[in-house]
C-alpha positions as CSV (number, residue, x, y, z in Angstrom):
1,M,0.0,0.0,0.0
2,I,1.0,3.6,-0.6
3,V,-0.2,6.6,1.4
4,F,-1.3,9.9,0.0
5,V,-1.3,12.6,2.7
6,D,-4.0,15.3,2.1
7,N,-2.1,18.4,3.2
8,E,-5.1,20.8,2.8
9,H,-6.1,22.7,5.9
10,A,-9.7,22.8,6.9
11,S,-9.8,26.5,6.0
12,G,-8.9,25.6,2.4
13,Y,-11.8,23.2,2.1
14,A,-14.1,26.0,3.4
15,Q,-13.3,28.1,0.4
16,P,-15.4,28.1,-2.8
17,W,-12.8,25.9,-4.5
18,G,-12.8,23.4,-1.7
19,E,-15.0,20.8,-3.4
20,K,-12.7,21.0,-6.5
21,I,-9.7,20.3,-4.3
22,M,-11.4,17.3,-2.8
23,A,-12.4,15.9,-6.2
24,N,-8.7,16.2,-7.3
25,R,-7.6,14.3,-4.2
26,V,-9.6,11.3,-5.5
27,R,-8.3,11.7,-9.0
28,I,-4.7,11.8,-7.7
29,K,-5.3,8.7,-5.5
30,Y,-6.5,6.7,-8.5
31,E,-3.6,7.9,-10.7
32,L,-1.1,6.9,-8.0
33,E,-2.8,3.5,-7.8
34,D,-2.6,3.1,-11.6
35,M,1.1,4.1,-11.7
36,S,2.1,2.0,-8.7
37,N,-0.2,-1.0,-9.3
38,D,-0.9,-0.8,-5.6
39,S,-3.7,0.4,-3.3
40,C,-3.5,4.0,-2.1
41,L,-4.8,5.2,1.3
42,V,-5.7,8.9,1.7
43,V,-4.9,10.3,5.2
44,R,-5.3,13.8,6.4
45,W,-2.1,15.8,7.3
46,N,-2.9,15.9,11.0
47,R,-3.7,12.2,11.3
48,V,-0.6,10.6,9.7
49,T,2.0,9.1,12.0
50,P,4.9,6.6,11.7
51,E,2.7,4.1,13.7
52,L,-0.1,4.4,11.2
53,L,2.2,3.8,8.3
54,R,3.7,0.8,9.9
55,D,0.2,-0.6,10.8
56,V,-1.0,-0.4,7.2
57,G,2.3,-1.6,5.7
58,A,3.0,1.6,3.7
59,R,5.6,1.3,1.0
60,A,5.8,5.0,0.2
61,V,4.3,8.4,1.1
62,F,3.1,11.2,-1.2
63,I,2.2,14.6,0.3
64,S,-0.3,16.9,-1.5
65,G,-0.1,20.6,-1.9
66,N,-2.4,23.0,-0.2
67,S,-4.3,26.3,-0.9
68,A,-4.1,27.5,2.7
69,T,-0.9,29.3,3.5
70,A,1.7,27.9,5.9
71,D,0.7,30.2,8.7
72,H,-2.7,28.4,9.0
73,Y,-1.0,25.2,10.3
74,D,-0.4,24.3,13.9
75,S,3.1,22.9,14.3
76,A,1.9,20.5,17.0
77,E,-0.7,19.0,14.6
78,Q,2.1,18.6,12.0
79,A,4.3,16.6,14.4
80,G,3.3,13.2,13.1
81,L,3.9,14.1,9.4
82,R,7.3,15.6,10.4
83,E,8.2,12.4,12.3
84,V,7.4,10.3,9.2
85,L,9.8,12.4,7.2
86,L,12.6,12.4,9.8
87,A,12.3,8.7,10.2
88,K,13.5,8.2,6.6
89,E,11.8,4.8,6.6
90,W,9.6,5.4,3.6
91,P,10.2,6.8,0.1
92,A,8.5,10.2,0.1
93,F,7.4,12.7,-2.5
94,G,6.1,16.1,-1.6
95,F,4.1,18.2,-4.1
96,C,4.2,22.0,-3.7
97,G,2.9,22.5,-0.1
98,G,4.2,18.9,0.6
99,H,7.6,20.0,-0.6
100,Q,7.4,23.1,1.7
101,V,6.6,21.2,4.8
102,M,9.4,18.7,3.9
103,G,11.9,21.5,3.5
104,E,10.9,23.1,6.8
105,T,11.2,19.7,8.5
106,F,14.8,19.4,7.4
107,G,15.7,23.0,8.4
108,A,14.9,25.3,5.5
109,P,13.0,28.5,6.1
110,L,9.6,29.0,4.4
111,E,8.4,32.4,3.5
112,P,6.3,34.3,0.9
113,I,8.2,34.8,-2.3
114,G,8.1,38.5,-1.9
115,Q,6.3,41.8,-2.7
116,L,5.2,42.3,-6.3
117,D,6.5,45.4,-8.0
118,P,3.4,46.9,-9.7
119,R,5.7,48.0,-12.6
120,D,6.6,44.4,-13.2
121,E,4.1,42.7,-15.6
122,S,6.1,39.5,-16.0
123,F,4.1,37.7,-13.3
124,G,0.8,38.3,-15.1
125,E,-2.1,36.2,-13.9
126,A,-0.1,34.8,-11.0
127,A,-0.5,38.1,-9.0
128,S,-4.3,37.3,-8.7
129,M,-3.7,34.3,-6.4
130,A,-1.9,36.4,-3.8
131,P,-2.6,40.1,-4.4
132,G,0.4,42.3,-4.1
133,M,2.7,39.3,-3.8
134,K,4.9,37.5,-6.3
135,A,3.6,34.1,-7.3
136,E,3.8,31.4,-10.0
137,L,0.6,30.1,-11.6
138,G,0.0,28.0,-14.7
139,Y,1.9,25.4,-16.8
140,L,5.4,26.8,-17.0
141,P,8.9,25.4,-17.6
142,V,11.5,24.7,-15.0
143,S,15.3,24.7,-15.7
144,V,16.9,21.4,-15.0
145,D,20.2,22.4,-13.4
146,R,21.7,19.0,-12.8
147,Q,20.7,15.4,-13.8
148,H,19.2,12.8,-11.6
149,P,17.5,9.4,-12.4
150,I,14.0,10.9,-11.6
151,L,14.6,13.4,-14.4
152,V,15.4,10.8,-17.2
153,G,13.5,11.6,-20.4
154,L,12.4,15.1,-19.3
155,G,14.9,17.3,-21.2
156,E,16.3,20.6,-20.0
157,A,13.1,22.6,-19.6
158,P,10.1,20.4,-18.8
159,I,6.7,22.0,-18.2
160,F,4.8,21.5,-15.0
161,R,1.8,23.0,-13.2
162,H,2.7,25.8,-10.8
163,A,0.5,27.4,-8.1
164,H,2.3,29.0,-5.2
165,S,3.2,32.3,-3.5
166,W,5.4,30.8,-0.8
167,E,8.8,29.2,-1.3
168,L,11.8,27.6,0.6
169,K,14.5,30.2,1.1
170,A,17.3,27.7,1.3
171,V,18.0,24.1,0.3
172,P,17.2,21.9,3.3
173,N,20.0,20.0,5.2
174,G,21.0,16.8,3.4
175,F,19.3,17.7,0.1
176,T,20.4,18.9,-3.3
177,N,18.4,21.2,-5.6
178,Y,18.0,20.0,-9.2
179,A,15.8,22.5,-10.9
180,S,14.9,26.2,-10.7
181,T,12.9,29.1,-12.2
182,E,13.6,32.8,-12.1
183,V,10.8,33.3,-9.6
184,S,11.6,30.4,-7.2
185,P,15.1,29.0,-7.5
186,I,14.4,25.9,-5.3
187,Q,12.1,23.8,-7.5
188,L,13.2,20.2,-7.0
189,I,15.0,18.9,-3.9
190,V,16.2,15.3,-3.5
191,H,17.7,13.9,-0.3
192,D,21.4,12.9,-0.8
193,D,21.0,9.5,0.9
194,V,17.4,8.3,0.8
195,P,14.5,8.5,-1.7
196,I,12.9,11.6,-0.4
197,V,11.9,14.2,-3.0
198,G,10.0,17.5,-3.1
199,T,8.9,19.7,-6.0
200,Q,7.7,23.3,-5.7
201,F,5.6,22.6,-8.7
202,H,2.7,20.1,-9.1
203,P,3.6,17.0,-11.1
204,E,0.4,15.4,-10.0
205,Y,-1.5,17.9,-12.3
206,A,0.0,16.4,-15.5
207,T,-2.2,16.6,-18.6
208,D,-2.1,15.1,-22.1
209,E,-0.7,18.4,-23.3
210,H,1.8,18.6,-20.5
211,P,2.7,15.0,-19.5
212,A,6.1,15.7,-17.8
213,G,4.6,15.4,-14.3
214,R,3.4,11.9,-14.8
215,R,6.8,10.9,-16.1
216,L,8.5,12.4,-13.1
217,I,6.3,10.5,-10.7
218,E,6.9,7.3,-12.6
219,N,10.6,7.9,-12.6
220,F,10.5,8.4,-8.8
221,M,8.6,5.2,-8.4
222,R,11.2,3.2,-10.4
223,W,14.1,4.9,-8.7
224,S,12.7,4.2,-5.2
225,G,11.8,0.6,-6.0
226,L,8.0,0.9,-5.9
227,I,7.6,-0.4,-9.5
C-alpha cells in the first residue's frame, strides 16, 4: 500500500474551490494507484504518524499541496507528518505544499516569495492568487540544473503546473536542488542518501498536453523501487 497525505487545511476546504480540491484528491489517488499498481490510502495531514504507516504496511508516502498558506498550520498537529519524514523509513514525494513542509522539517526557512513590484508585468495572472505578492501560476517550464534518475527523459526545460506564492528560502539540510525558475530557484529537492523528493511545482497535475509530471512521478517510483 502507498499513502497519499492530504495536506489541505480545513480553512482551504471552506473556500469556494474546496470541493474541486477534494475531487482532485480522489483523481490523484486513482492515478497513484494506476502508476504503482498498488492500493492508495488517503490520510489527512494531522492524522498521519509513523505508527499508522507501519500498521498499514505503507511502502511510500506522497504529500499533497495546499491552498491554505503555511501560517494556518499548527506545528503540534504537523508533528506526526514531520516524524514520518525524519524517520526516513519510507520513500516520500512532496508536491508544492508537501515540498514546503518537507523542506521546513529538514531545516529550510519557508516564507512568501516577496512583494510584487506593480511595474513588473512579467508575473501576469499569478498576481491574482496572492494580491500584491509574487507568485507562479500555470503550466510553466523549469530549468533542469543537474541530472538525476528521476529526471530521465524530461529534457532541459520540462513544463509542470505551478500554483504557489510561498517558497523555501534555502536548500534543506541533506538535500540537493536539481531545478529552478527565475521566480523560485528551489524547485526540485532530492535527499542525498534516501529516496525523499520535493517539488515546488505540481507534477500530479499532468495533462495530455503537459505530461512531464506523470513521467517524473513514474521515474520516482522506479528509482525508489516501488515499481
